[in-house]
C-alpha positions as CSV (number, residue, x, y, z in Angstrom):
1,X,-97.8,155.1,33.3
2,X,-99.9,155.8,36.4
3,X,-102.7,153.5,37.5
4,X,-105.8,154.6,39.3
5,X,-108.6,152.7,41.0
6,X,-112.3,153.5,41.8
7,X,-115.6,151.9,42.8
8,X,-118.6,151.8,40.5
9,X,-121.8,149.8,40.2
10,X,-119.8,147.1,38.4
11,X,-117.4,146.8,41.3
12,X,-113.8,147.9,41.8
13,X,-112.1,149.1,38.6
14,X,-108.5,149.9,37.7
15,X,-107.9,152.4,34.9
16,X,-104.8,153.9,33.3
17,X,-104.1,157.5,33.9
18,X,-103.5,158.3,30.1
19,X,-107.2,157.8,29.4
20,X,-108.4,160.1,32.2
21,X,-109.1,163.8,31.4
22,X,-108.1,165.8,34.5
23,X,-110.2,169.1,34.4
24,X,-109.0,170.7,37.6
25,X,-111.4,172.1,40.3
26,X,-115.0,171.0,40.0
27,X,-117.4,173.7,38.6
28,X,-121.2,173.7,38.4
29,X,-121.1,175.2,34.9
30,X,-118.8,172.5,33.3
31,X,-120.4,169.8,31.3
32,X,-118.5,166.6,32.3
33,X,-118.3,163.4,30.3
34,X,-117.4,159.8,31.3
35,X,-113.7,159.5,32.5
36,X,-113.5,163.3,33.2
37,X,-111.8,163.9,36.6
38,X,-112.5,166.9,38.9
39,X,-110.9,168.0,42.2
40,X,-112.8,169.1,45.4
41,X,-111.9,171.8,47.8
42,X,-109.6,169.4,49.8
43,X,-107.6,168.3,46.8
44,X,-109.3,164.9,46.3
45,X,-109.8,163.5,42.8
46,X,-113.2,162.2,41.6
47,X,-114.0,160.5,38.2
48,X,-117.2,161.0,36.3
49,X,-119.0,157.7,35.7
50,X,-121.6,159.3,33.4
51,X,-122.0,162.6,31.6
52,X,-123.4,165.3,34.0
53,X,-123.6,169.0,34.7
54,X,-123.8,170.7,38.1
55,X,-123.9,167.4,40.1
56,X,-122.0,168.2,43.3
57,X,-119.1,166.0,44.3
58,X,-119.7,163.6,47.3
59,X,-118.3,164.5,50.7
60,X,-118.1,161.0,52.3
61,X,-115.2,158.6,51.7
62,X,-116.2,155.0,52.0
63,X,-116.9,152.0,49.8
64,X,-120.3,153.2,48.6
65,X,-121.0,152.4,45.0
66,X,-121.8,155.9,43.5
67,X,-123.7,156.4,40.2
68,X,-122.4,159.8,39.0
69,X,-119.0,160.4,40.7
70,X,-116.5,157.9,42.2
71,X,-113.5,158.6,44.4
72,X,-110.3,158.2,42.2
73,X,-107.2,156.9,44.0
74,X,-103.7,156.5,42.5
75,X,-102.4,153.0,43.1
76,X,-99.2,152.9,41.0
77,X,-96.8,154.4,43.6
78,X,-96.1,153.1,47.2
79,X,-99.0,153.7,49.5
80,X,-97.8,156.4,52.0
81,X,-99.5,158.9,54.3
82,X,-98.3,162.3,53.1
83,X,-100.7,164.2,55.2
84,X,-102.6,162.8,58.2
85,X,-105.5,165.2,57.4
86,X,-106.4,162.9,54.5
87,X,-106.6,159.7,56.6
88,X,-109.9,158.9,54.9
89,X,-108.2,158.9,51.4
90,X,-105.3,156.8,52.7
91,X,-107.5,154.1,54.2
92,X,-109.4,153.9,51.0
93,X,-106.1,153.6,49.1
94,X,-105.1,150.7,51.3
95,X,-108.5,149.0,50.7
96,X,-108.4,149.4,46.9
97,X,-104.6,148.6,46.7
98,X,-105.1,145.4,48.6
99,X,-108.0,144.3,46.4
100,X,-105.9,145.2,43.3
101,X,-103.0,143.1,44.5
102,X,-105.4,140.1,45.1
103,X,-106.6,140.6,41.5
104,X,-103.0,140.5,40.2
105,X,-102.4,137.3,42.2
106,X,-105.5,135.7,40.5
107,X,-104.2,136.7,37.1
108,X,-100.7,135.4,37.8
109,X,-102.2,132.1,39.0
110,X,-104.3,131.8,35.8
111,X,-101.3,132.5,33.6
112,X,-99.1,130.0,35.5
113,X,-101.9,127.4,35.0
114,X,-102.1,128.1,31.3
115,X,-98.3,127.9,30.9
116,X,-98.3,124.5,32.8
117,X,-101.0,123.1,30.6
118,X,-99.2,124.4,27.5
119,X,-96.0,122.7,28.6
120,X,-97.8,119.4,29.2
121,X,-99.3,119.5,25.7
122,X,-95.9,120.3,24.2
123,X,-94.4,117.3,26.1
124,X,-97.2,115.0,24.7
125,X,-96.6,116.2,21.1
126,X,-92.8,115.8,21.6
127,X,-93.3,112.2,22.7
128,X,-95.5,111.5,19.6
129,X,-92.8,113.0,17.5
130,X,-90.1,110.8,19.1
131,X,-92.2,107.7,18.5
132,X,-92.6,108.6,14.8
133,X,-88.9,109.4,14.4
134,X,-88.2,105.7,14.6
135,X,-90.0,105.2,11.3
136,X,-87.8,107.7,9.6
137,X,-90.9,109.5,8.5
138,X,-89.5,113.0,8.8
139,X,-92.4,114.6,6.9
140,X,-94.9,113.1,9.4
141,X,-93.3,114.3,12.7
142,X,-91.9,117.6,11.7
143,X,-95.3,119.4,12.0
144,X,-95.7,117.9,15.5
145,X,-92.2,119.1,16.5
146,X,-93.2,122.6,15.2
147,X,-96.4,122.5,17.3
148,X,-94.4,121.3,20.3
149,X,-91.9,124.1,19.9
150,X,-94.7,126.7,19.5
151,X,-96.4,125.4,22.6
152,X,-93.2,125.5,24.6
153,X,-92.6,129.1,23.6
154,X,-96.2,130.0,24.6
155,X,-95.8,128.3,27.9
156,X,-92.5,130.0,28.6
157,X,-94.0,133.4,27.7
158,X,-97.0,132.7,29.9
159,X,-94.8,131.7,32.8
160,X,-92.7,134.8,32.4
161,X,-95.8,137.0,32.4
162,X,-97.1,135.2,35.5
163,X,-93.8,135.9,37.1
164,X,-94.1,139.6,36.3
165,X,-97.7,139.7,37.6
166,X,-96.6,137.9,40.7
167,X,-93.8,140.4,41.3
168,X,-96.2,143.3,40.9
169,X,-98.7,141.6,43.2
170,X,-95.9,141.1,45.8
171,X,-94.9,144.8,45.6
172,X,-98.5,145.9,46.2
173,X,-98.8,143.4,49.1
174,X,-95.7,144.9,50.6
175,X,-97.1,148.4,50.1
176,X,-100.4,147.3,51.8
177,X,-98.4,145.8,54.7
178,X,-96.5,149.1,55.2
179,X,-99.7,151.0,55.1
180,X,-101.2,148.7,57.7
181,X,-98.1,149.3,59.9
182,X,-98.6,153.1,59.6
183,X,-102.3,152.7,60.4
184,X,-101.3,150.8,63.6
185,X,-98.9,153.6,64.6
186,X,-101.6,156.2,64.1
187,X,-104.0,154.1,66.2
188,X,-101.4,153.9,69.0
189,X,-101.1,157.7,68.9
190,X,-104.9,158.0,69.1
191,X,-105.0,155.7,72.1
192,X,-102.3,157.8,73.9
193,X,-104.2,161.0,73.1
194,X,-107.4,159.4,74.5
195,X,-105.6,158.5,77.8
196,X,-104.4,162.1,78.1
197,X,-108.0,163.4,77.6
198,X,-109.2,161.0,80.3
199,X,-106.6,162.2,82.8
200,X,-107.5,165.9,81.9
201,X,-111.2,165.1,82.6
202,X,-110.2,163.7,86.0
203,X,-108.3,166.8,86.9
204,X,-111.2,169.0,85.7
205,X,-113.5,167.1,88.1
206,X,-111.2,167.9,91.1
207,X,-111.2,171.5,90.2
208,X,-115.0,171.5,89.8
209,X,-115.4,170.1,93.4
210,X,-113.1,172.8,94.8
211,X,-115.0,175.4,92.9
212,X,-118.3,174.0,94.3
213,X,-117.0,174.4,97.9
214,X,-115.9,178.0,97.2
215,X,-119.3,178.7,95.6
216,X,-121.1,177.4,98.7
217,X,-118.9,179.7,100.9
218,X,-119.7,182.8,98.7
219,X,-123.4,182.0,98.6
220,X,-123.5,181.9,102.5
221,X,-121.6,185.2,102.7
222,X,-124.1,186.8,100.2
223,X,-127.0,185.5,102.2
224,X,-125.6,187.1,105.4
225,X,-125.1,190.4,103.7
226,X,-128.6,190.3,102.3
227,X,-130.0,189.8,105.9
228,X,-128.0,192.8,107.1
229,X,-129.3,194.9,104.2
230,X,-132.9,193.9,105.1
231,X,-132.4,194.8,108.8
232,X,-130.9,198.2,107.8
233,X,-133.9,198.8,105.5
234,X,-136.3,198.1,108.5
235,X,-134.4,200.6,110.7
236,X,-134.5,203.2,107.9
237,X,-138.3,202.7,107.6
238,X,-138.8,203.2,111.4
239,X,-136.6,206.3,111.4
240,X,-138.6,207.7,108.5
241,X,-141.9,207.2,110.5
242,X,-140.3,208.9,113.5
243,X,-139.3,211.9,111.4
244,X,-142.9,212.2,110.1
245,X,-144.2,212.2,113.7
246,X,-141.7,215.0,114.7
247,X,-142.6,217.0,111.6
248,X,-146.4,216.7,112.3
249,X,-145.7,217.7,116.0
250,X,-143.8,220.8,114.8
251,X,-146.6,221.7,112.4
252,X,-149.2,221.5,115.3
253,X,-146.9,223.6,117.6
254,X,-146.5,226.2,114.9
255,X,-150.3,226.5,114.6
256,X,-150.7,227.0,118.4
257,X,-147.9,229.6,118.4
258,X,-149.7,231.5,115.6
259,X,-152.9,231.5,117.6
260,X,-151.1,232.6,120.8
261,X,-149.4,235.4,118.8
262,X,-152.8,236.6,117.5
263,X,-154.2,236.5,121.1
264,X,-151.2,238.4,122.4
265,X,-151.7,241.1,119.8
266,X,-155.4,241.3,120.7
267,X,-154.4,241.7,124.4
268,X,-151.8,244.3,123.7
269,X,-154.3,246.3,121.6
270,X,-156.8,246.1,124.5
271,X,-154.2,247.4,126.9
272,X,-153.4,250.2,124.6
273,X,-157.1,251.2,124.4
274,X,-157.4,251.1,128.2
275,X,-154.3,253.2,128.7
276,X,-155.8,255.8,126.3
277,X,-159.0,255.8,128.2
278,X,-157.1,256.2,131.5
279,X,-155.1,259.1,130.1
280,X,-158.3,260.9,129.0
281,X,-159.8,260.3,132.4
282,X,-156.8,261.7,134.1
283,X,-156.9,264.8,132.0
284,X,-160.5,265.2,132.6
285,X,-160.0,264.7,136.4
286,X,-157.3,267.3,136.5
287,X,-159.4,269.7,134.6
288,X,-162.4,269.3,136.7
289,X,-160.8,270.2,140.1
290,X,-162.9,273.3,140.2
291,X,-166.1,271.3,139.4
292,X,-168.4,270.2,142.1
293,X,-167.6,267.2,144.2
294,X,-170.3,265.1,142.6
295,X,-168.7,265.6,139.2
296,X,-165.3,264.9,140.7
297,X,-166.5,261.6,142.2
298,X,-168.1,260.7,138.9
299,X,-164.8,261.3,137.0
300,X,-162.9,259.4,139.7
301,X,-165.2,256.3,139.2
302,X,-164.6,256.6,135.4
303,X,-160.8,256.7,136.0
304,X,-160.9,253.7,138.3
305,X,-163.0,251.8,135.7
306,X,-160.5,252.7,133.0
307,X,-157.6,251.6,135.2
308,X,-159.3,248.3,135.9
309,X,-159.9,247.8,132.2
310,X,-156.2,248.6,131.5
311,X,-155.2,245.9,134.1
312,X,-157.5,243.4,132.5
313,X,-155.9,244.1,129.0
314,X,-152.5,243.9,130.6
315,X,-153.2,240.5,132.3
316,X,-154.7,239.2,129.0
317,X,-151.6,240.3,127.2
318,X,-149.4,238.5,129.8
319,X,-151.5,235.3,129.5
320,X,-151.3,235.5,125.7
321,X,-147.5,236.0,126.0
322,X,-147.2,232.9,128.2
323,X,-149.2,230.9,125.7
324,X,-147.0,232.2,122.9
325,X,-143.8,231.2,124.9
326,X,-145.3,227.7,125.5
327,X,-146.2,227.4,121.8
328,X,-142.7,228.5,120.9
329,X,-141.1,225.9,123.2
330,X,-143.4,223.2,121.9
331,X,-142.4,224.2,118.3
332,X,-138.7,223.9,119.3
333,X,-139.3,220.5,120.8
334,X,-141.0,219.3,117.6
335,X,-138.2,220.8,115.5
336,X,-135.6,219.0,117.6
337,X,-137.5,215.8,117.3
338,X,-137.6,216.2,113.6
339,X,-133.9,216.9,113.5
340,X,-133.1,213.8,115.6
341,X,-135.4,211.7,113.4
342,X,-133.7,213.0,110.3
343,X,-130.3,212.0,111.8
344,X,-131.6,208.5,112.5
345,X,-133.0,208.3,109.0
346,X,-129.6,209.4,107.5
347,X,-127.7,206.8,109.6
348,X,-130.2,204.1,108.6
349,X,-129.9,205.1,104.9
350,X,-126.1,204.9,105.1
351,X,-126.4,201.5,106.8
352,X,-128.7,200.3,104.1
353,X,-126.3,201.4,101.4
354,X,-123.5,199.7,103.2
355,X,-125.5,196.4,103.4
356,X,-126.5,196.8,99.7
357,X,-122.8,197.3,98.7
358,X,-121.8,194.3,100.6
359,X,-124.3,192.2,98.6
360,X,-123.3,193.6,95.2
361,X,-119.5,193.6,95.6
362,X,-116.7,192.0,97.6
363,X,-114.8,194.2,100.0
364,X,-111.3,194.8,98.6
365,X,-108.1,194.1,100.5
366,X,-107.4,191.1,102.8
367,X,-104.5,188.7,102.9
368,X,-103.9,185.0,102.4
369,X,-105.8,183.0,105.0
370,X,-108.5,185.6,105.6
371,X,-112.2,185.5,104.9
372,X,-115.1,188.0,105.0
373,X,-117.2,188.4,108.2
374,X,-119.6,190.9,110.0
375,X,-117.6,193.6,111.8
376,X,-119.9,193.5,114.9
377,X,-123.3,192.4,116.1
378,X,-124.8,195.8,115.3
379,X,-122.8,197.2,112.4
380,X,-123.9,196.2,108.9
381,X,-120.5,196.4,107.2
382,X,-118.2,193.5,106.4
383,X,-114.5,193.3,107.2
384,X,-111.7,190.9,106.4
385,X,-110.7,188.8,109.4
386,X,-108.6,185.8,110.2
387,X,-111.1,183.0,110.6
388,X,-108.9,180.0,109.7
389,X,-107.7,178.0,112.7
390,X,-104.4,176.3,111.8
391,X,-103.1,173.1,113.4
392,X,-105.4,170.6,115.1
393,X,-109.0,171.1,116.0
394,X,-108.8,168.6,118.8
395,X,-106.2,165.9,119.5
396,X,-105.7,164.3,116.1
397,X,-106.7,160.8,117.1
398,X,-109.9,159.2,118.3
399,X,-113.1,161.0,117.5
400,X,-113.2,164.7,116.5
401,X,-116.5,166.5,116.9
402,X,-117.0,169.3,114.4
403,X,-118.9,172.3,115.9
404,X,-121.2,173.6,113.1
405,X,-122.5,176.6,115.0
406,X,-122.1,180.1,113.4
407,X,-120.1,181.3,116.4
408,X,-117.1,179.1,115.6
409,X,-114.7,179.5,112.7
410,X,-116.0,178.0,109.4
411,X,-112.6,177.1,107.9
412,X,-110.4,174.7,109.9
413,X,-107.2,172.8,109.4
414,X,-106.0,169.5,111.1
415,X,-102.9,167.3,110.9
416,X,-103.9,163.7,111.5
417,X,-101.4,161.3,113.0
418,X,-103.5,158.2,113.7
419,X,-106.9,156.6,112.7
420,X,-109.5,159.3,113.3
421,X,-113.3,159.4,113.3
422,X,-115.5,162.5,112.7
423,X,-118.8,163.5,114.3
424,X,-120.9,166.7,114.4
425,X,-122.7,169.0,116.9
426,X,-125.0,172.1,116.6
427,X,-126.7,170.8,113.4
428,X,-128.9,173.6,112.2
429,X,-130.1,174.9,108.8
430,X,-127.6,177.4,107.3
431,X,-124.6,176.2,109.3
432,X,-121.5,174.8,107.5
433,X,-117.8,174.0,107.9
434,X,-114.9,173.2,105.7
435,X,-111.9,171.2,107.0
436,X,-108.6,170.8,105.4
437,X,-106.8,167.6,106.4
438,X,-103.2,166.5,106.2
439,X,-101.0,163.7,107.7
440,X,-97.8,163.9,109.8
441,X,-95.9,161.9,107.2
442,X,-97.8,158.6,107.5
443,X,-100.9,157.4,105.7
444,X,-103.9,157.4,108.1
445,X,-107.4,155.9,108.2
446,X,-110.4,158.3,108.4
447,X,-113.9,157.2,109.4
448,X,-117.1,159.0,108.6
449,X,-119.8,157.1,110.5
450,X,-122.6,159.7,110.3
451,X,-125.7,159.3,108.1
452,X,-124.7,162.3,105.9
453,X,-125.9,162.8,102.4
454,X,-122.9,162.5,100.1
455,X,-122.3,164.2,96.8
456,X,-121.2,161.6,94.3
457,X,-119.8,158.4,95.7
458,X,-120.6,157.8,99.4
459,X,-117.5,158.1,101.7
460,X,-119.3,156.7,104.8
461,X,-117.1,154.2,106.6
462,X,-113.3,153.8,106.2
463,X,-111.2,156.1,104.0
464,X,-107.4,156.5,103.6
465,X,-105.5,159.8,103.5
466,X,-102.2,159.3,101.7
467,X,-99.0,160.6,103.3
468,X,-98.0,164.0,102.0
469,X,-101.4,164.7,100.5
470,X,-104.3,167.1,101.4
471,X,-108.0,166.3,101.6
472,X,-111.0,168.7,102.1
473,X,-114.2,167.7,104.0
474,X,-117.1,170.1,103.4
475,X,-120.4,169.9,105.4
476,X,-123.5,172.1,104.8
477,X,-126.7,171.9,106.9
478,X,-130.1,172.1,105.4
479,X,-132.1,171.0,108.5
480,X,-131.8,169.6,112.1
481,X,-130.9,166.0,111.5
482,X,-127.7,164.2,110.3
483,X,-129.4,163.2,107.0
484,X,-129.9,167.0,106.3
485,X,-126.1,167.4,106.1
486,X,-124.8,167.5,102.5
487,X,-121.2,166.2,102.6
488,X,-118.3,166.1,100.1
489,X,-114.8,164.7,100.7
490,X,-112.0,165.1,98.0
491,X,-108.4,164.0,98.4
492,X,-105.4,164.8,96.2
493,X,-104.5,162.1,93.8
């Protein structure tokens, strides 16, 4: 017969399984009565303390005294952890099982006390019977002997029952002890897991610092690319203005050329009229050879006038032609200026696109040990270049001065062989440097004596670089003074 335990408003209760009605999975439409048992979605059993319908099962496992449903735990079998996922049930089993074993011990003690008292009473009656036996009054002491015998049997039975209760209590105590031992094993596993999580967090912190240094490098590269794009846009704007000037000059030259052409046509037409008049005069002069001299002279004067008029028209046409030629040359100058301005604008636009592309994406290619840099002082594009200087920056002892100017490589490496101090020069906003340090097989002391602003724990003063390990020093300037330098120093564990 299985035994079960639960907690109600009257305290902890133990109940036999044969008076419990197990109804299966809980349903909101089922009308439950007292001692009905229902199962939740996780397989836990709950017993109805009172009749109810559509009262949801609790979701918390503790020693709370519920009024409608109580967590039902089997306590007959050995307490074991069949599934770690039900650790809450198991701990409650241990609690209830322990209290149940204490109750059995109390009952065993009471039975033992009752049996002892009964044995003492039997002994007293037996002594009375023995005293009376000397008087040969068998009828008088026989009832007393019968009472003594009955009390002895009762005491023996009580002692036997106490022994059984004691054995059961001992078994439950052993089960509780085993459950406590398993709880300790689980706690030890939890502690080991917690230490693993702590070490993983420490590794994540180191990766975060390295990522921060790379992010600073990428941000500086993007800022440089943005400056180049801004400069290219300015050049494009200037070229566009120049193109408009050339276009306006060409338009003015075209207007002058049109005027000159009209003038040339007017002069040509005047010359044509003069020539016609001269021809008529010539015919008339030839015809009038027989006319009197006065008439001849008159015609000659007319011919001379016509000739002069023709020369005037010819000269006007020549002047108009010169003006037209000048206008045409001016128009060509304006056209060439517009073409040159257009070429400049196209180049500026290409440069601006190159600068814009360098901001929005990273140039492909490159090899290990290379970084992005400007290709020249005038070009706006970006190229991969070897900027890392391997080996020592300066002799790896004494004081090393880190040059933060933009004309020096930003990524440096150094192998330290003796105690070394670090200082800086060319401190200016926007300058930065990242130094990878290593040792020549022996641990070395490193000193940062500057008034830098440290990220996290300050490393000012003495630090130790372990043999065979790497460390990275990152310095970024946000002003002109030493306190404007944001510093970070991370060493391998």
